[in-house]
RODO-803854 format. One record per residue: residue in three letters; residue number from 1; x, y, z of N, C-alpha, C in turn. Coordinates in nm, 2 decimals, always signed. Each point is the difference from the previous one (the first is absolute). Example, Ala and Ser with C-alpha at 12.3 -4.5 7.8 and 13.67 -1.06 7.14 Angstrom:
<sites>
<"Ala",1,<+1.32,-0.57,+0.78>,<-0.09,+0.12,+0.00>,<+0.09,+0.12,+0.00>>
<"Ser",2,<-0.04,+0.11,-0.07>,<+0.09,+0.11,+0.00>,<-0.08,+0.11,+0.08>>
</sites>
This chain:
<sites>
<"Ala",1,<+0.08,-0.12,+0.00>,<-0.08,+0.12,+0.00>,<+0.09,+0.12,+0.00>>
<"Cys",2,<-0.06,+0.11,-0.04>,<+0.08,+0.13,-0.01>,<+0.06,+0.03,+0.14>>
<"Gly",3,<-0.08,-0.02,+0.11>,<+0.05,+0.04,+0.13>,<+0.12,-0.09,+0.04>>
<"Val",4,<+0.00,-0.12,-0.03>,<+0.11,-0.09,+0.03>,<+0.13,+0.04,-0.08>>
<"Leu",5,<-0.02,+0.02,-0.12>,<+0.11,+0.05,-0.09>,<+0.05,+0.13,+0.05>>
<"Ala",6,<-0.09,+0.09,+0.03>,<+0.04,+0.14,+0.05>,<+0.08,-0.01,+0.13>>
<"Gln",7,<-0.04,-0.09,+0.09>,<+0.07,-0.01,+0.13>,<+0.14,-0.06,-0.03>>
<"Ala",8,<+0.01,-0.09,-0.09>,<+0.13,-0.06,-0.03>,<+0.10,+0.10,-0.06>>
<"Ile",9,<-0.05,+0.10,-0.07>,<+0.09,+0.09,-0.06>,<+0.00,+0.14,+0.07>>
<"Gly",10,<-0.07,+0.01,+0.11>,<-0.01,+0.12,+0.07>,<-0.07,+0.12,-0.07>>
<"Ala",11,<-0.11,-0.04,-0.06>,<-0.08,+0.10,-0.08>,<-0.15,-0.01,+0.05>>
<"Ala",12,<-0.08,+0.09,-0.05>,<-0.14,+0.00,+0.03>,<-0.07,-0.09,-0.10>>
<"Ala",13,<-0.11,-0.07,+0.05>,<-0.08,-0.09,-0.09>,<-0.05,+0.08,-0.12>>
<"Arg",14,<-0.05,+0.12,+0.02>,<-0.05,+0.08,-0.11>,<+0.11,+0.03,-0.10>>
<"Ala",15,<+0.12,+0.02,+0.04>,<+0.11,+0.02,-0.09>,<+0.03,-0.12,-0.09>>
<"Val",16,<-0.01,-0.12,+0.06>,<+0.02,-0.12,-0.07>,<-0.11,-0.02,-0.10>>
<"Gly",17,<-0.13,+0.02,+0.04>,<-0.11,-0.01,-0.10>,<+0.01,+0.10,-0.11>>
<"Gly",18,<+0.05,+0.13,+0.03>,<+0.02,+0.10,-0.10>,<+0.10,-0.04,-0.10>>
<"Ala",19,<+0.11,-0.06,+0.05>,<+0.11,-0.04,-0.09>,<-0.04,-0.11,-0.09>>
<"Cys",20,<-0.08,-0.10,+0.06>,<-0.05,-0.11,-0.08>,<-0.10,+0.05,-0.11>>
<"Gly",21,<-0.08,+0.10,+0.04>,<-0.10,+0.05,-0.10>,<+0.07,+0.08,-0.11>>
<"Ala",22,<+0.12,+0.06,+0.03>,<+0.07,+0.08,-0.10>,<+0.10,-0.08,-0.08>>
<"Asn",23,<+0.01,-0.13,+0.03>,<+0.10,-0.09,-0.06>,<-0.02,+0.00,-0.16>>
<"Pro",24,<+0.09,+0.05,-0.08>,<-0.01,+0.01,-0.14>,<+0.02,-0.14,-0.07>>
<"Ile",25,<+0.06,-0.09,+0.07>,<+0.04,-0.13,-0.06>,<-0.05,-0.12,+0.09>>
<"Pro",26,<-0.13,-0.01,+0.02>,<-0.05,-0.10,+0.10>,<+0.04,-0.14,-0.03>>
<"Leu",27,<+0.03,-0.04,-0.12>,<+0.04,-0.14,-0.02>,<+0.15,-0.02,+0.03>>
<"Val",28,<+0.08,+0.10,+0.01>,<+0.14,-0.01,+0.04>,<+0.02,+0.02,+0.15>>
<"Val",29,<-0.07,+0.10,+0.05>,<-0.01,+0.02,+0.15>,<-0.13,-0.06,+0.04>>
<"Pro",30,<+0.00,-0.12,+0.07>,<-0.12,-0.08,+0.02>,<-0.09,+0.06,+0.11>>
<"Cys",31,<-0.06,+0.11,-0.02>,<-0.08,+0.06,+0.11>,<-0.13,-0.07,+0.01>>
<"Gln",32,<-0.04,-0.09,-0.09>,<-0.12,-0.08,+0.02>,<+0.01,-0.09,+0.12>>
<"Arg",33,<+0.12,-0.02,+0.05>,<+0.02,-0.08,+0.12>,<-0.03,+0.07,+0.13>>
<"Val",34,<-0.02,+0.13,+0.00>,<-0.03,+0.08,+0.12>,<-0.16,+0.00,+0.01>>
<"Ala",35,<-0.04,-0.05,+0.12>,<-0.14,+0.00,+0.03>,<-0.05,+0.12,+0.07>>
<"Gly",36,<-0.12,+0.02,+0.01>,<-0.06,+0.11,+0.08>,<-0.02,-0.03,+0.14>>
<"Ala",37,<-0.05,+0.09,+0.08>,<-0.02,-0.02,+0.14>,<-0.09,-0.12,+0.02>>
<"Gly",38,<+0.03,-0.08,+0.11>,<-0.09,-0.12,+0.03>,<+0.01,-0.11,-0.10>>
<"Gly",39,<+0.10,+0.01,-0.09>,<+0.01,-0.11,-0.11>,<-0.09,+0.02,-0.12>>
<"Ser",40,<-0.06,+0.12,-0.01>,<-0.08,+0.03,-0.12>,<+0.09,+0.01,-0.12>>
<"Leu",41,<-0.07,-0.01,-0.12>,<+0.08,+0.00,-0.12>,<+0.07,+0.13,-0.02>>
<"Gly",42,<-0.05,+0.11,+0.05>,<+0.06,+0.13,-0.02>,<-0.02,+0.06,-0.14>>
<"Gly",43,<+0.09,+0.08,-0.04>,<-0.01,+0.06,-0.13>,<+0.11,-0.05,-0.09>>
<"Phe",44,<+0.00,+0.05,-0.13>,<+0.11,-0.05,-0.09>,<+0.00,+0.10,-0.12>>
<"Met",45,<+0.12,+0.04,-0.04>,<+0.01,+0.10,-0.11>,<-0.08,+0.13,+0.02>>
<"Gly",46,<+0.00,+0.04,+0.13>,<-0.07,+0.12,+0.03>,<-0.15,-0.01,+0.02>>
<"Ala",47,<-0.06,-0.12,-0.03>,<-0.15,-0.02,+0.01>,<-0.03,-0.06,+0.14>>
<"Arg",48,<-0.11,+0.05,+0.05>,<-0.04,-0.06,+0.13>,<-0.13,-0.07,-0.01>>
<"Asn",49,<-0.07,+0.03,-0.10>,<-0.13,-0.07,-0.02>,<+0.01,-0.12,-0.09>>
<"Glu",50,<-0.10,-0.08,+0.01>,<-0.01,-0.12,-0.09>,<+0.00,+0.04,-0.14>>
<"Gly",51,<+0.08,-0.07,-0.08>,<+0.00,+0.03,-0.15>,<+0.12,-0.07,-0.06>>
<"Phe",52,<+0.04,+0.05,-0.12>,<+0.10,-0.06,-0.08>,<+0.13,-0.02,+0.08>>
<"Glu",53,<+0.05,+0.10,+0.07>,<+0.12,+0.00,+0.07>,<+0.01,-0.11,+0.11>>
<"Leu",54,<-0.11,-0.01,+0.08>,<+0.00,-0.10,+0.11>,<-0.02,-0.14,-0.06>>
<"Ser",55,<-0.06,-0.01,-0.12>,<-0.01,-0.13,-0.06>,<+0.14,-0.05,-0.04>>
<"Ile",56,<+0.09,+0.10,-0.04>,<+0.14,-0.04,-0.04>,<+0.07,-0.04,+0.13>>
<"Lys",57,<-0.02,+0.07,+0.11>,<+0.06,-0.04,+0.13>,<-0.04,-0.14,+0.04>>
<"Arg",58,<-0.13,-0.03,-0.01>,<-0.05,-0.13,+0.03>,<+0.07,-0.11,-0.09>>
<"Trp",59,<+0.01,+0.03,-0.12>,<+0.06,-0.10,-0.10>,<+0.15,-0.02,+0.04>>
<"Leu",60,<+0.07,+0.11,+0.02>,<+0.14,-0.01,+0.03>,<+0.02,-0.08,+0.13>>
<"Leu",61,<-0.08,+0.02,+0.10>,<+0.02,-0.07,+0.13>,<-0.04,-0.15,-0.02>>
<"Ala",62,<-0.10,-0.03,-0.08>,<-0.03,-0.14,-0.03>,<+0.11,-0.07,-0.08>>
<"His",63,<+0.05,+0.08,-0.09>,<+0.11,-0.06,-0.09>,<+0.12,-0.03,+0.09>>
<"Glu",64,<+0.03,+0.08,+0.10>,<+0.11,-0.02,+0.09>,<-0.03,-0.10,+0.11>>
<"Gly",65,<-0.12,-0.05,+0.00>,<-0.03,-0.11,+0.10>,<-0.04,+0.06,+0.14>>
<"Ala",66,<-0.03,+0.12,+0.01>,<-0.04,+0.06,+0.13>,<-0.13,-0.06,+0.05>>
<"Arg",67,<+0.00,-0.01,+0.13>,<-0.12,-0.05,+0.06>,<-0.04,+0.10,+0.11>>
<"Arg",68,<-0.13,+0.02,+0.03>,<-0.04,+0.09,+0.10>,<+0.03,-0.06,+0.14>>
<"Gly",69,<+0.04,+0.09,+0.08>,<+0.01,-0.03,+0.13>,<+0.06,-0.06,+0.10>>
</sites>
């Protein structure tokens, strides 16, 4: 989750989320692996609402063999 990553690098969770949302090369820098608060899917490619971007995130995570929880 953003908060766990933020704590590990000494940053704020909001800053981590902002950096992931502004990532210009999401397939090279794998920000799809960063979950939202409470294990939610979170956002991807700057999108927070359900749509094309989050469907890409779901596909990438499934392709990588990610499991919830």
